[in-house]
NUTORMI-544143 format. One line per 3 residues: number of its first residue (from 1); their letters; for each residue x, y negated, z negated of C-alpha. Coordinates in pm, whole numbers. Layout:
<atoms>
NUM	a	X,Y,Z | ... .
</atoms>
This chain:
<atoms>
1	mat	13106,-5632,-16943 | 13359,-5367,-16943 | 13311,-5219,-17277 .
4	grd	12921,-5295,-17338 | 13000,-5424,-17692 | 12952,-5772,-17836 .
7	ava	13210,-5814,-18129 | 13525,-5998,-18118 | 13799,-5977,-18385 .
10	vfd	14054,-6292,-18435 | 14288,-6358,-18705 | 14371,-6601,-18997 .
13	hay	14543,-6932,-18865 | 14437,-6848,-18500 | 14417,-7130,-18231 .
16	hgr	14243,-7009,-17922 | 14091,-7357,-17774 | 13809,-7600,-17788 .
19	tnl	13524,-7491,-17584 | 13209,-7365,-17788 | 13304,-7006,-17779 .
22	tma	13676,-7061,-17834 | 13602,-7302,-18149 | 13433,-7000,-18307 .
25	mta	13759,-6807,-18259 | 13986,-7079,-18385 | 14054,-7076,-18743 .
28	knm	14106,-7440,-18833 | 13821,-7672,-18893 | 13985,-8014,-18871 .
31	pyk	13993,-8149,-18634 | 13882,-7861,-18376 | 13562,-7745,-18533 .
34	hgf	13426,-8009,-18770 | 13089,-8115,-18649 | 13073,-7913,-18337 .
37	gpf	12877,-7636,-18427 | 12654,-7396,-18430 | 12932,-7156,-18318 .
40	age	12855,-6810,-18145 | 12803,-6511,-18380 | 12976,-6175,-18349 .
43	vyr	13326,-6351,-18406 | 13497,-6170,-18701 | 13839,-6271,-18871 .
46	apm	14099,-6054,-18995 | 14418,-6120,-19205 | 14717,-6219,-19003 .
49	syp	15084,-6085,-19084 | 15242,-6395,-19223 | 15566,-6271,-19360 .
52	frd	15677,-6582,-19567 | 15330,-6580,-19755 | 15236,-6224,-19760 .
55	gls	15551,-6045,-19814 | 15409,-5732,-19618 | 15571,-5518,-19355 .
58	gee	15440,-5503,-19010 | 15270,-5166,-19075 | 15128,-5279,-19397 .
61	aaa	14998,-5602,-19268 | 14840,-5412,-18967 | 14673,-5144,-19186 .
64	rai	14516,-5434,-19400 | 14382,-5606,-19103 | 14258,-5267,-18943 .
67	dvi	14095,-5196,-19258 | 13896,-5534,-19279 | 13801,-5482,-18908 .
70	ekq	13671,-5136,-18969 | 13483,-5216,-19278 | 13315,-5543,-19165 .
73	vga	13277,-5480,-18786 | 13353,-5115,-18708 | 13543,-5004,-18426 .
76	dnl	13236,-4870,-18233 | 13090,-5236,-18220 | 13410,-5410,-18130 .
79	acv	13485,-5537,-17767 | 13817,-5663,-17844 | 14099,-5798,-18053 .
82	vie	14231,-6143,-17939 | 14581,-6233,-18100 | 14865,-6492,-18035 .
85	piq	15176,-6280,-18034 | 15334,-6583,-18212 | 15085,-6821,-18327 .
88	geg	15088,-7187,-18204 | 14885,-7422,-18377 | 14851,-7197,-18696 .
91	gfv	15209,-7257,-18775 | 15447,-7078,-18524 | 15372,-6750,-18760 .
94	vpa	15580,-6480,-18603 | 15413,-6136,-18737 | 15633,-5889,-18906 .
97	pgf	15795,-5626,-18684 | 15569,-5344,-18618 | 15231,-5543,-18665 .
100	lpa	15158,-5603,-18300 | 15245,-5255,-18196 | 15028,-5089,-18472 .
103	lae	14745,-5324,-18388 | 14762,-5236,-18013 | 14782,-4876,-18083 .
106	wca	14479,-4875,-18288 | 14292,-5051,-18004 | 14386,-4796,-17760 .
109	rnd	14280,-4527,-17980 | 13951,-4687,-18043 | 13887,-4802,-17681 .
112	vvy	13890,-5179,-17799 | 14062,-5414,-17548 | 14367,-5571,-17681 .
115	iad	14396,-5926,-17559 | 14730,-6130,-17597 | 14691,-6510,-17593 .
118	eiq	15025,-6602,-17446 | 14919,-6970,-17370 | 15177,-7140,-17573 .
121	sgf	15419,-6848,-17614 | 15421,-6749,-17239 | 15661,-6814,-16951 .
124	crt	16005,-6788,-17108 | 15933,-7007,-17410 | 16031,-6732,-17676 .
127	gdw	16348,-6601,-17480 | 16132,-6325,-17301 | 15881,-6407,-17003 .
130	fas	15619,-6324,-17254 | 15625,-6292,-17660 | 15460,-5962,-17636 .
133	ehe	15765,-5818,-17443 | 15980,-5848,-17780 | 15818,-5538,-17921 .
136	gvv	15715,-5364,-17581 | 15348,-5437,-17640 | 15152,-5418,-17308 .
139	pdl	14812,-5591,-17325 | 14494,-5486,-17157 | 14441,-5876,-17090 .
142	vtt	14675,-6168,-17103 | 14573,-6527,-17118 | 14817,-6790,-16977 .
145	akg	14820,-7176,-16929 | 15051,-7457,-17020 | 15402,-7356,-16903 .
148	iag	15235,-7174,-16585 | 15230,-7470,-16364 | 15450,-7745,-16524 .
151	glp	15202,-7967,-16636 | 14946,-7924,-16392 | 14591,-7809,-16511 .
154	laa	14598,-7427,-16451 | 14506,-7121,-16677 | 14469,-6772,-16592 .
157	vtg	14326,-6431,-16718 | 14564,-6131,-16604 | 14473,-5766,-16674 .
160	rad	14400,-5397,-16603 | 14216,-5365,-16287 | 13908,-5177,-16428 .
163	lmd	13849,-5450,-16671 | 13899,-5740,-16416 | 13645,-5545,-16182 .
166	svh	13414,-5450,-16423 | 13208,-5776,-16355 | 12952,-5801,-16068 .
169	vgg	13039,-5991,-15739 | 12992,-6349,-15798 | 13004,-6313,-16194 .
172	lgg	13337,-6481,-16261 | 13389,-6828,-16130 | 13427,-7207,-16195 .
175	tyg	13429,-7529,-16033 | 13820,-7570,-16045 | 13901,-7210,-16005 .
178	gnp	14228,-7142,-15800 | 14292,-7517,-15737 | 14537,-7524,-15459 .
181	vac	14750,-7800,-15574 | 14778,-7657,-15930 | 14862,-7309,-15767 .
184	aaa	15139,-7453,-15565 | 15270,-7615,-15873 | 15265,-7284,-16040 .
187	lga	15429,-7100,-15777 | 15711,-7363,-15794 | 15739,-7351,-16169 .
190	lee	15785,-6986,-16170 | 16046,-6994,-15922 | 16240,-7247,-16125 .
193	mrt	16196,-7025,-16422 | 16348,-6713,-16234 | 16627,-6929,-16034 .
196	hdl	16752,-7087,-16344 | 16702,-6775,-16586 | 16493,-7007,-16827 .
199	agr	16428,-6715,-17053 | 16804,-6690,-17113 | 16811,-7077,-17144 .
202	arq	16533,-7048,-17417 | 16757,-6804,-17602 | 17046,-7050,-17594 .
205	iga	16816,-7350,-17708 | 16702,-7118,-17982 | 17038,-7036,-18117 .
208	imh	17132,-7422,-18102 | 16811,-7511,-18315 | 16849,-7203,-18567 .
211	erl	17200,-7368,-18626 | 17091,-7693,-18694 | 16770,-7598,-18878 .
214	tal	16971,-7343,-19103 | 17200,-7647,-19215 | 16899,-7844,-19270 .
217	aae	16724,-7605,-19493 | 17050,-7571,-19698 | 17039,-7932,-19757 .
220	hsv	16677,-7979,-19823 | 16507,-7747,-20050 | 16156,-7859,-19921 .
223	igd	16211,-7636,-19622 | 16070,-7304,-19755 | 16086,-7115,-19427 .
226	lrg	16267,-7110,-19079 | 16101,-6892,-18816 | 16049,-6855,-18448 .
229	rga	16191,-6704,-18140 | 16399,-6855,-17836 | 16280,-7240,-17788 .
232	mma	15975,-7180,-18012 | 16096,-7256,-18362 | 15944,-7406,-18684 .
235	iel	15997,-7494,-19039 | 15754,-7487,-19312 | 15774,-7744,-19584 .
238	cep	15665,-7668,-19922 | 15730,-7810,-20276 | 16075,-7695,-20389 .
241	gtt	16079,-7356,-20535 | 15733,-7286,-20443 | 15498,-7191,-20143 .
244	lpd	15259,-7486,-20217 | 15234,-7675,-19893 | 15386,-8024,-19862 .
247	pvr	15195,-8204,-19599 | 15283,-8547,-19737 | 15651,-8500,-19675 .
250	taa	15574,-8333,-19343 | 15390,-8658,-19228 | 15659,-8892,-19347 .
253	vsa	15940,-8704,-19160 | 15730,-8703,-18827 | 15646,-9068,-18868 .
256	ych	16014,-9151,-18896 | 16103,-8937,-18601 | 15840,-9102,-18385 .
259	ahg	15963,-9437,-18500 | 16325,-9341,-18383 | 16237,-9214,-18044 .
262	vvt	16183,-8832,-18103 | 15836,-8692,-18041 | 15794,-8421,-18295 .
265	ltc	15453,-8211,-18360 | 15315,-8075,-18678 | 15081,-7793,-18719 .
268	gtw	14984,-7532,-18937 | 14671,-7440,-19156 | 14796,-7680,-19419 .
271	gnv	14956,-7959,-19178 | 15309,-7859,-19334 | 15483,-7708,-19031 .
274	frf	15723,-7859,-18784 | 15706,-7695,-18433 | 15994,-7760,-18211 .
277	lpp	15920,-7688,-17837 | 16206,-7861,-17633 | 16188,-7840,-17259 .
280	lai	16365,-7547,-17124 | 16547,-7789,-16910 | 16691,-7993,-17181 .
283	sde	17067,-8056,-17208 | 17245,-7962,-17530 | 17352,-8307,-17572 .
286	llg	16991,-8444,-17557 | 16890,-8162,-17797 | 17160,-8253,-18033 .
289	eaf	17080,-8608,-18035 | 16706,-8519,-18123 | 16811,-8315,-18404 .
292	dvv	17048,-8585,-18537 | 16727,-8801,-18560 | 16542,-8505,-18735 .
295	sea	16826,-8460,-19005 | 16829,-8860,-19064 | 16456,-8837,-19099 .
298	fra	16471,-8577,-19386 | 16751,-8779,-19551 | 16534,-9098,-19529 .
301	ta	16239,-8930,-19666 | 16401,-8747,-19950 .
</atoms>
């Protein structure tokens, strides 16, 4: 409505949801898209910055993505670029420094709306209130959910007033919009984040996880990459000495963890990434206990 344009650009490995429109934006077929088409047109996919696999600087990766968008879509046809500052389901891919600022600058120069999907990375998870803050990027629109209400069902879109006000009166709405119980939970969750400095706590958790995962990677050559920020970290498992994904070992390690009382989540386009998302209220002792089990799992499945 705000731009009068139709096209949307998203990125390789992206996950944006499971409605019909967001399935078109999500990259991974199984289990999210398989059998649920047809999907919306005018959704185009550009290459993501993936340092472990492409070896490009942020500026180089941004130039590559922009070149694809300009050639396959054209800036004059593009309503918006939608990107996760740190990808979630796609494998906790952290773009190389400079990628997001270059992309945002190109959007501003071409009157393209820059939308940050902070649904998984927002609300103190990465050690900042929002992952976009790490490089000082200010999105035109931000989508949020998950951590916003401590587990109650709530999501939000926040953005520049001229964009939000571009829709006619009554044009935006929904059956459960502004649910008062969920909104009260969100206010409580936000107050907890402020009072207990959970962004700072996320950085502490990240330091502990980084130390444990670095030691694990030194012991097990199947771990090809360690990445993330704050309490949002991941390891990518590959056949030793290569970048060939190893989803079989990943599944075996995860099954061991589950059998021994630790809930782990795998993700990534090839199903070979462990994502670690401990509660921001977790104690150091409980976090250490969990990683003891993770360490045992790697040794048991070697």
